[in-house]
C-alpha positions in Angstrom: 0.4 -0.2 -0.1 0.8 3.7 -0.4 0.1 6.2 2.0 0.6 10.1 2.0 0.7 13.2 4.1 2.7 16.1 4.2 3.0 18.9 6.4 3.8 17.6 9.9 6.1 20.4 11.0 7.7 18.4 13.8 9.6 20.6 16.6 10.8 17.6 18.9 14.6 19.3 18.8 12.8 23.4 18.9 10.5 22.3 21.0 7.9 24.0 18.9 4.3 23.5 18.3 1.5 24.8 16.2 -1.1 25.2 18.9 -0.6 29.4 17.1 -2.5 27.9 13.8 -5.5 27.0 15.9 -6.3 24.1 18.3 -6.9 21.2 15.2 -2.5 21.6 15.6 -3.1 20.2 19.3 -0.5 17.5 20.2 -0.3 16.8 15.5 2.5 14.2 16.1 0.7 12.3 17.9 -2.8 12.4 15.6 -0.8 11.5 13.3 1.1 8.7 14.5 -2.0 7.6 16.4 -3.6 7.5 12.7 -0.4 5.7 11.1 -0.1 2.9 13.5 -3.7 2.0 12.7 -2.9 1.5 9.0 0.9 0.8 8.1 2.6 -2.1 7.4 5.8 -3.0 7.3 6.5 -2.9 3.6 4.3 -0.1 2.8 5.5 3.3 1.4 4.1 6.8 3.2 5.4 9.8 1.0 6.2 13.0 2.8 5.3 16.0 0.9 7.6 18.2 2.3 7.9 20.7 5.5 8.9 17.5 7.8 10.6 19.7 10.5 11.4 23.1 12.1 15.0 22.4 12.6 17.4 24.7 11.0 20.0 22.5 11.7 20.4 17.9 10.6 21.3 18.1 13.6 18.4 19.2 15.2 16.4 17.7 12.9 17.4 14.0 13.9 14.7 13.9 16.7 12.2 14.8 14.2 13.8 12.1 11.5 13.6 10.1 14.6 10.1 10.0 14.6 9.4 9.0 11.6 12.2 6.1 12.3 10.0 4.5 15.0 6.9 4.7 12.8 6.2 1.2 10.6 6.6 0.8 6.8 8.9 3.1 4.0 8.9 7.0 3.9 9.6 8.9 1.0 10.6 12.6 2.1 11.1 15.5 -0.3 11.9 18.9 0.7 9.6 22.0 1.4 10.4 25.5 1.9 10.7 25.4 5.2 13.2 22.2 5.9 16.1 24.1 6.0 18.0 21.1 7.9 18.0 19.8 4.4 21.7 20.4 2.9 23.6 18.1 1.9 21.7 15.0 0.7 25.0 12.9 1.2 25.2 13.8 5.0 21.6 12.8 5.4 21.5 9.8 3.9 24.8 8.8 5.5 23.1 9.8 9.4 19.4 8.0 8.7 21.0 4.4 6.6 19.5 1.7 7.7 16.2 3.4 8.7 13.5 2.9 5.9 14.1 7.0 5.1 14.5 8.0 1.6 14.9 11.0 0.3 13.5 12.3 -3.6 15.9 14.8 -4.7 16.2 15.3 -8.8 16.3 11.1 -9.2 12.9 8.6 -9.1 12.3 5.7 -6.6 10.6 3.1 -8.0 8.2 1.3 -5.2 6.1 -2.0 -6.0 6.7 -1.2 -10.3 5.3 2.4 -10.1 7.8 5.2 -11.0 7.9 7.9 -8.0 9.5 11.4 -9.5 9.5 15.0 -7.3 10.4 18.6 -7.2 9.9 20.5 -4.6 8.3 23.2 -7.4 7.7 27.1 -5.9 5.1 29.5 -6.6 3.8 29.7 -9.7 3.6 32.7 -12.0 0.3 35.2 -11.9 0.0 34.1 -8.2 -1.0 37.3 -5.8 2.6 36.6 -4.0 4.9 35.9 -7.2 7.7 38.1 -8.2 10.8 39.1 -9.9 13.1 36.7 -7.2 10.6 33.9 -7.3 11.8 33.7 -11.5 14.6 32.0 -11.5 13.5 29.6 -8.6 10.4 28.2 -10.7 12.2 27.8 -13.0 15.3 26.2 -11.3 12.7 23.4 -10.0 11.1 22.7 -13.3 14.8 21.9 -14.4 14.7 19.6 -11.5 10.8 18.1 -11.4 12.2 17.1 -15.2 15.6 15.5 -14.2 13.6 13.6 -11.8 11.3 12.6 -14.4 14.4 11.2 -17.6 15.3 9.0 -14.5 12.1 7.2 -14.3 11.7 3.6 -15.6 10.3 3.2 -18.8 6.5 1.0 -19.2 6.1 2.0 -15.6 3.5 4.8 -14.4 4.3 7.5 -13.1 3.3 9.7 -9.9 4.7 13.0 -9.1 5.6 14.2 -4.9 6.3 17.9 -5.0 5.3 20.0 -1.6 4.1 23.5 -4.0 0.9 22.7 -5.8 1.7 22.5 -10.2 -0.3 25.6 -11.3 -1.4 29.0 -9.6 -4.6 29.6 -7.7 -6.4 30.2 -11.4 -4.7 26.4 -11.9 -3.2 28.0 -15.1 -0.7 25.9 -17.3 2.5 26.4 -15.7 6.2 24.7 -16.9 5.3 21.7 -14.0 1.9 20.8 -15.2 3.5 20.9 -19.3 6.1 18.3 -17.6 3.6 16.4 -16.3 1.3 15.6 -18.7 4.7 15.4 -21.4 5.6 12.5 -19.4 2.4 10.4 -19.1 2.0 11.9 -15.8 -0.6 10.2 -13.5 -1.3 11.4 -10.3 0.5 14.3 -8.6 0.4 14.3 -4.6 1.6 17.9 -2.8 1.1 19.7 0.3 1.9 23.3 1.3 -1.4 24.9 0.8 -3.2 25.7 4.5 -6.6 27.5 5.7 -9.9 26.6 4.6 -9.9 29.0 1.7 -6.9 27.8 0.3 -7.7 24.3 0.4 -10.8 25.2 -2.0 -8.7 26.9 -4.2 -6.2 24.7 -4.8 -6.1 21.7 -7.4 -7.5 18.4 -6.3 -9.2 15.5 -7.8 -9.0 15.0 -11.4 -7.7 17.4 -14.0 -7.3 16.8 -17.8 -5.9 12.9 -17.1 -4.4 14.0 -14.1 -5.1 12.9 -10.5 -4.2 15.8 -8.0 -4.4 14.8 -4.3 -3.2 17.4 -1.6 -2.4 16.2 1.8 -1.3 18.6 3.9 -1.8 17.9 7.6 -4.3 20.0 8.5 -6.4 19.0 5.2 -6.4 15.7 6.2 -7.3 15.7 9.4 -3.7 14.7 10.1 -4.9 11.2 8.8 -2.7 10.0 6.0 -4.8 9.3 2.7 -4.4 5.9 0.6 -2.7 6.5 -3.0 -3.6 3.6 -5.6 -1.1 1.5 -6.3 -1.9 0.3 -9.1 -0.4 4.3 -10.7 -4.6 5.2 -11.4 -7.2 6.2 -8.3 
């Protein structure tokens, strides 16, 4: 089975809680853990769509990664815009080897005949917050997504894991959605989006030939969502 959730915003080393963002965040690590233990088996995969930890360094982030390590199943993480601890992938792998923790960066992860590709992404043009400074990051992330898609094994379905949604609030075409179409991606999992109004405007469900899944933890009420292991819901 494949499950997904994003924006865990763990803060064990920081002593930071998410309660300031609303009472629904109270004890959210315990809520996630309770649901996780009720669903996930050791041979399952959980996709984690970025913003896993508030830590500023890898050393501080290890306590948050340890929380994930102790949970059942394989975990595949993508970097989010708040994952400041994620600087050197080689160091992360060195400190987390043999812990069933995997990190997606410029490559492809194959699980039970499914290609899992991805990139962090960034806000897209015509979004209200988009500036000239965002353009370079937006384009760079598109190149990283392409690099990951190029690494996919032929003839196997492709699922894409991102942190940012791959399109703007108006659901307009972007460099990301062009790549998704070009490589015939079947499903996209992403997080980053918070708040009821933003939830309503986010891409969710079937758009064209692609199934989009918003998996921010608060959107999912801190419960993992199941993703079709056949490549299409």
